C-alpha positions in Angstrom: 12.3 8.8 -19.3 15.4 8.4 -21.5 17.2 11.1 -18.9 16.2 8.9 -16.0 17.1 5.8 -18.0 20.5 7.0 -18.6 21.3 8.5 -15.0 20.3 4.7 -13.9 22.4 3.1 -16.5 25.6 6.0 -15.3 24.7 4.9 -11.7 25.2 0.7 -12.0 26.3 0.3 -15.2 24.5 -0.5 -18.3 24.2 -4.9 -17.6 22.4 -3.8 -14.2 19.4 -1.8 -16.3 16.8 -3.8 -18.6 14.0 -2.0 -20.8 13.2 -5.2 -23.1 9.3 -5.4 -23.3 9.8 -9.0 -22.2 11.7 -8.3 -18.8 9.6 -5.4 -18.0 6.2 -7.9 -18.3 7.8 -10.4 -16.1 8.9 -8.3 -13.4 5.5 -5.9 -13.8 3.9 -8.4 -11.1 4.1 -10.6 -8.3 1.7 -13.6 -7.8 -1.2 -12.0 -6.5 -4.5 -10.6 -8.6 -4.1 -7.6 -10.6 -6.4 -4.4 -9.7 -4.2 -1.8 -12.1 -1.6 -3.3 -14.5 1.3 -1.0 -15.2 4.8 -1.5 -16.8 7.7 -0.3 -15.3 10.2 2.1 -16.7 13.0 -0.2 -16.3 14.3 -3.0 -13.9 17.5 -2.5 -12.0 19.6 -5.4 -10.9 21.6 -3.6 -8.1 24.9 -6.0 -6.7 25.7 -3.9 -3.8 24.5 -1.4 -1.0 26.0 1.6 -3.1 24.0 0.2 -6.0 20.7 0.6 -4.2 21.5 4.2 -3.0 22.3 5.7 -6.5 19.2 4.2 -7.8 17.0 5.4 -4.9 18.7 9.2 -5.4 18.6 8.9 -9.2 15.1 8.0 -8.9 14.0 10.5 -6.0 15.8 13.6 -8.2 13.8 12.3 -11.1 10.3 11.7 -9.1 10.0 8.0 -10.0 9.1 5.8 -8.4 10.9 2.9 -6.7 9.3 -0.6 -6.1 11.5 -3.2 -4.4 11.2 -6.5 -5.3 12.6 -9.9 -4.2 11.9 -13.5 -5.7 8.1 -12.1 -6.8 6.5 -14.7 -4.5 4.2 -12.5 -3.1 0.7 -13.1 -3.2 -0.9 -9.6 -2.1 0.7 -7.8 -4.7 3.4 -5.8 -2.8 6.1 -5.9 -5.8 3.3 -4.9 -8.7 4.5 -2.2 -10.6 3.0 1.2 -10.1 2.9 4.2 -12.7 6.1 6.0 -13.5 8.4 3.2 -11.2 11.4 1.6 -11.4 11.3 -2.2 -10.1 14.6 -2.5 -7.9 15.1 -6.2 -7.8 17.4 -7.0 -5.3 17.8 -11.1 -6.5 21.7 -10.0 -7.3 22.2 -9.0 -3.4 22.4 -12.7 -2.5 25.3 -13.0 -0.6 25.5 -14.6 3.3 27.9 -12.4 5.0 28.6 -14.0 8.0 27.6 -17.0 9.9 28.1 -16.9 13.8 27.7 -20.5 15.5 28.5 -19.4 19.0 26.2 -16.2 18.8 23.6 -18.3 16.8 23.0 -15.7 14.4 23.4 -14.4 10.5 24.0 -12.1 8.3 22.7 -11.7 5.2 22.0 -9.6 2.0 17.9 -9.4 1.1 18.0 -11.7 -2.4 19.3 -14.5 -0.2 16.7 -17.4 -0.4 15.0 -18.7 2.4 16.6 -22.4 1.8 20.0 -21.4 1.1 20.5 -19.9 4.2 18.8 -23.2 6.2 21.4 -25.4 3.9 24.5 -23.0 5.0 23.8 -22.8 8.9 23.0 -26.4 9.1 26.1 -28.1 9.5 26.5 -26.1 12.4 23.2 -27.5 14.1 21.2 -24.6 13.6 18.4 -23.5 11.2 16.5 -19.9 10.4 13.0 -20.9 11.5 10.5 -18.8 9.4 9.9 -20.9 6.7 7.1 -19.8 4.5 5.7 -22.5 1.7 7.9 -20.9 -1.1 10.9 -21.2 1.2 13.3 -22.7 -1.7 12.3 -19.3 -3.7 11.4 -16.8 -1.5 13.8 -15.0 -0.6 15.0 -13.5 3.0 14.4 -9.8 2.3 11.1 -10.4 0.4 10.1 -12.5 3.9 11.2 -9.1 5.9 9.3 -6.9 3.8 5.8 -8.5 4.2 6.8 -10.4 7.9 6.0 -13.7 6.3 5.2 -16.7 8.5 5.3 -20.3 7.1 4.4 -24.2 8.9 6.6 -23.5 11.7 5.0 -20.4 12.9 3.1 -22.3 15.8 6.1 -22.7 17.7 8.7 -20.9 15.8 7.1 -17.3 15.6 7.1 -15.1 12.1 10.1 -13.4 10.2 9.6 -10.5 13.0 10.2 -12.8 15.7 13.8 -13.9 14.2 15.0 -10.8 13.1 17.6 -8.6 15.2 19.3 -5.7 13.0 18.8 -4.3 9.6 20.7 -2.2 7.4 18.0 0.2 5.3 18.5 2.8 2.4 16.0 5.3 3.0 14.6 7.6 0.4 17.1 10.3 0.3 19.5 7.3 -0.3 20.8 7.5 3.2 22.0 4.4 4.9 20.9 3.6 8.6 21.3 0.6 10.8 18.9 -0.6 13.4 18.9 -3.3 16.1 21.7 -4.9 17.9 23.9 -8.7 17.3 22.0 -9.5 21.0 19.1 -11.2 21.5 17.6 -8.6 24.0 17.9 -4.9 23.6 15.0 -2.2 24.6 17.5 1.0 23.8 14.8 3.2 22.2 11.9 2.8 19.6 12.2 -0.5 18.0 12.9 0.4 14.3 13.5 -2.6 13.2 10.2 -3.9 13.9 8.7 -0.8 12.4 10.7 -1.8 8.8 10.0 -5.6 8.9 6.4 -5.7 7.9 6.3 -2.3 6.0 6.2 -3.7 2.4 9.1 -1.5 1.2 7.3 1.5 1.8 9.7 3.0 4.5 12.8 2.2 3.1 14.8 -0.4 1.4 16.4 -3.3 3.5 20.0 -4.2 2.2 21.1 -6.1 4.9 19.7 -8.5 7.7 20.7 -10.0 10.8 18.6 -12.9 12.0 18.5 -14.7 15.0 19.0 -18.9 14.5 17.4 -21.5 16.4 18.9 -25.3 17.0 18.3 -27.2 14.3 16.1 -30.4 15.8 17.5 -33.6 16.6 14.4 -35.7 16.4 10.9 -34.7 14.5 7.8 -36.8 14.2 4.8 -36.2 12.1 1.4 -37.1 12.7 -1.4 -37.7 10.2 -5.0 -37.5 11.6 -8.0 -38.0 9.1 -11.0 -36.8 10.0 -14.8 -36.9 8.3 -15.2 -33.4 8.3 -13.0 -30.3 8.6 -15.1 -28.7 11.2 -13.8 -31.9 13.3 -10.0 -31.6 12.6 -10.5 -28.1 13.2 -12.1 -29.0 17.1 -8.8 -31.8 16.8 -6.7 -28.1 17.3 -8.4 -27.1 20.3 -8.1 -30.4 21.6 -4.0 -30.4 21.3 -4.0 -27.2 22.5 -5.7 -27.7 25.5 -3.1 -30.7 26.3 -1.0 -28.3 26.5 1.6 -29.4 23.8 2.9 -27.6 21.5 3.7 -28.7 17.9 6.4 -27.1 15.4 3.6 -27.2 13.0 0.0 -27.9 12.7 -2.0 -27.8 9.4 -4.9 -28.3 8.2 -6.6 -29.4 4.9 -9.7 -30.1 3.7 -11.1 -32.6 1.2 -10.8 -30.0 -1.6 -7.5 -29.6 -1.0 -6.6 -33.3 -0.8 -8.7 -34.0 -3.9 -6.6 -31.5 -5.5 -3.3 -33.0 -4.2 -4.4 -36.4 -5.2 -4.7 -35.4 -9.0 -1.7 -33.4 -8.8 0.6 -35.7 -7.3 -1.0 -38.9 -7.4 -1.4 -39.4 -3.6 -4.7 -41.3 -2.1 -5.6 -38.9 0.2 -8.8 -38.4 -0.2 -9.8 -42.2 0.0 -8.3 -41.6 3.6 -10.7 -39.2 5.5 -12.3 -35.9 4.2 -9.9 -33.4 5.9 -6.2 -33.9 7.2 -4.7 -32.5 9.9 -0.8 -32.9 9.8 1.1 -32.2 13.5 4.6 -32.3 14.0 6.4 -32.2 16.8 10.3 -31.5 16.8 13.3 -31.3 19.5 14.4 -34.0 22.6 10.9 -34.5 23.5 9.5 -34.8 20.2 8.4 -38.8 20.4 7.0 -37.7 23.9 5.1 -34.7 22.6 3.8 -36.8 19.6 2.5 -39.9 21.9 0.4 -37.5 23.1 -1.2 -35.8 20.4 -2.3 -38.8 19.2 -3.9 -39.9 22.3 -5.8 -36.6 22.0 -6.3 -37.0 18.4 -8.0 -40.5 18.8 -10.1 -39.9 21.3 -11.7 -36.9 19.1 -12.5 -39.1 16.5 -9.6 -39.2 14.1 -7.9 -42.2 12.4 -4.2 -41.4 13.4 -1.4 -42.6 11.4 2.2 -43.1 12.5 4.3 -42.4 9.4 7.3 -43.2 8.3 10.1 -40.6 7.8 9.7 -41.1 4.0 6.0 -40.4 4.4 6.0 -37.7 6.7 8.4 -35.7 4.5 6.0 -36.5 1.5 2.9 -35.0 3.6 4.6 -31.9 4.8 5.7 -31.4 1.0 2.6 -31.8 -0.1 1.1 -29.3 1.9 3.6 -26.9 0.9 2.1 -27.3 -2.6 -1.6 -27.2 -1.5 -2.0 -23.4 -3.3 -1.9 -25.8 -6.5 -0.3 -24.7 -9.6 -2.3 -22.0 -10.1 -1.6 -18.0 -9.9 -4.2 -16.3 -8.1 -6.1 -13.8 -10.8 -9.5 -12.1 -11.1 -11.0 -16.0 -11.2 -9.1 -17.7 -8.4 -8.1 -15.7 -4.8 -6.5 -17.4 -2.1 -7.2 -15.2 1.6 -5.0 -15.2 4.1 -7.0 -14.2 7.3 -6.4 -14.9 10.6 -8.8 -15.9 13.9 -8.6 -16.9 17.5 -7.9 -20.4 17.5 -10.8 -20.8 20.0 -13.0 -19.6 16.8 -11.5 -21.9 14.0 -14.6 -24.1 14.0 -16.7 -20.9 13.4 -14.9 -19.7 10.7 -14.8 -22.7 9.1 -18.5 -23.3 9.1 -19.1 -19.4 7.6 -16.7 -20.5 4.9 -18.8 -23.0 3.7 -21.9 -21.4 4.1 -20.9 -18.3 2.2 -19.7 -20.3 -0.7 -22.7 -22.2 -0.9 -24.5 -19.1 -0.6 -22.7 -17.4 -3.1 -22.2 -20.1 -5.6 -18.5 -20.4 -5.8 -15.8 -23.1 -5.4 -14.2 -23.2 -2.1 -11.0 -25.1 -0.5 -9.4 -24.4 2.3 -5.9 -24.9 4.5 -4.9 -23.3 7.7 -1.4 -22.9 9.8 -3.7 -24.2 12.2 -1.6 -23.6 15.3 -1.9 -20.0 15.2 -5.3 -19.7 13.7 -3.9 -18.5 10.2 -6.3 -19.6 7.3 -5.8 -19.8 3.4 -9.1 -20.2 2.0 -9.5 -20.2 -1.8 -12.4 -18.8 -3.6 -12.9 -19.2 -7.6 -15.3 -19.7 -10.0 -14.8 -21.9 -13.5 -13.6 -19.8 -16.2 -15.8 -19.1 -18.9 -13.9 -19.3 -22.3 -12.1 -16.0 -23.1 -14.8 -14.1 -21.5 -15.8 -12.5 -18.5 -19.3 -13.9 -16.3 -20.0 -10.5 -14.7 -22.9 -12.3 -12.2 -20.4 -15.2 -11.7 -17.4 -12.4 -10.7 -20.0 -10.3 -8.7 -20.3 -13.7 -6.5 -16.8 -14.4 -6.2 -16.3 -10.7 -4.8 -19.2 -10.8 -2.1 -17.8 -14.3 -0.9 -14.4 -12.7 -0.2 -15.8 -9.8 1.4 -18.1 -11.9 3.5 -14.9 -13.8 4.5 -13.4 -10.8 5.8 -16.1 -9.5 7.1 -17.2 -12.7 9.3 -12.9 -12.8 10.3 -12.8 -9.4 11.8 -16.4 -10.1 13.5 -14.6 -12.8 15.6 -11.9 -10.9 16.3 -9.4 -11.2 13.8 -7.6 -9.9 10.6 -7.4 -9.6 7.1 -4.2 -11.0 6.7 -2.0 -13.2 8.9 1.4 -13.1 7.0 1.0 -12.3 3.4 0.8 -8.4 3.7 -1.7 -5.8 2.6 0.6 -5.3 -0.9 -2.2 -3.6 -3.3 -4.9 -6.1 -3.2 -6.0 -6.4 0.1 -6.0 -2.3 0.7 -9.9 -2.5 -0.1 -10.4 -4.1 3.1 -8.0 -2.7 5.0 -10.1 0.3 7.0 -12.5 -2.5 8.1 -9.8 -3.6 10.3 -8.0 -0.5 11.2 -10.1 2.6 12.1 -8.8 6.2 10.5 -7.1 7.4 13.5 -4.9 4.5 12.9 -4.4 5.1 9.5 -3.7 8.9 10.0 -0.6 7.5 12.2 0.4 5.4 9.8 0.4 7.8 6.9 2.2 10.3 9.4 5.3 7.8 9.8 5.3 7.2 5.8 5.4 10.7 5.1 8.2 10.9 7.8 10.3 8.4 6.3 9.3 9.3 2.4 7.6 12.8 2.1 7.9 12.3 -1.5 6.3 9.2 -1.5 8.6 7.6 -4.1 8.8 4.1 -1.8 6.2 1.5 -3.2 3.4 4.1 -3.3 0.2 2.4 -2.9 0.7 -0.4 -1.3 0.6 -1.5 2.8 -1.1 1.3 4.0 
């Protein structure tokens, strides 16, 4: 181990390698439940592409695994340290390398925070569309690793839809460039699309060229309160049938509203048992919003016309709807997606399984694309663990996955498989498909040093 640390220090400098126990514990995990806690041998902070290449070469020579990490906001264990590993934190590679307003593109290092890129391009009338709830702290590199989504997915898509080109350090330390600067380009296999969402298992992304969108000139937010979550889910389909494309369609159940009221002093539960938050944007925002209001009122909702300040407050409350807790063995937030036509069915199934297994449930959803985030939890019993309660929680989680897949859904809409969701991957992907993925992994990383035990 000493030889490895010496090699890393020689590669990048003593100030970029830390081994203090507090640092190792801090960087050992992200915000996902922990299934196999391991401390890394060291945490390394590269400041350039050459630094990343040097670290990967040193680790490859020593047979040490490399676990790439952004801001650590992931919730699937994609950045959890593994045995005999070095955590490669890319947070210091945080430069916006270029902004081209005419081409509507930007090139950034992986440590650039999502919100910082948006602040930089806003004066040009542009925005970076993907906006995960953690956009004020999550990095573009981490978004690329998990193919992150966010509130605006309904209209603007996920991260992959905004990535044009990548610079990637491979497992042997070599550097490759994939993609193009143009919006269109179909030469060869889509390696850029392959790297997006690969969770650092095929290469380490060190440069990202993204496509920007026009910053909307007008935004209208509609809050529709319903007596039940199922009625609100039906409202989502009604908006779709009206053929209006909102930028945001977010669904919050009664449990979520109650928690938000407790945390922020709001009065959401006094206004309804479920909230459908719809936002239209662009030059047609007002006209689209008027259609949405009519559709939702016809479906029995109490529809409000919010002032700008109130609209922003509701969106911000939705972004914080996971609450202040970090997921652990007692509390697990899921990330499933189902066809929108099955939203009502899936919500009904969730409520039934929570009652059957005697666990707590709250649900928020990116309803515009059928991506739901149910959170199941049990009460803590002092410092001990109630084995029976833990078993009930695990059965509820298993049932929620089985139900989503039976409706044509997926085990993860935007958070990634990471380490935590590997237990369910085989239910969605049959063995021939998984074998193809293992062969791709072997091609890019024959020694298996890049984020082992994640994603596939």
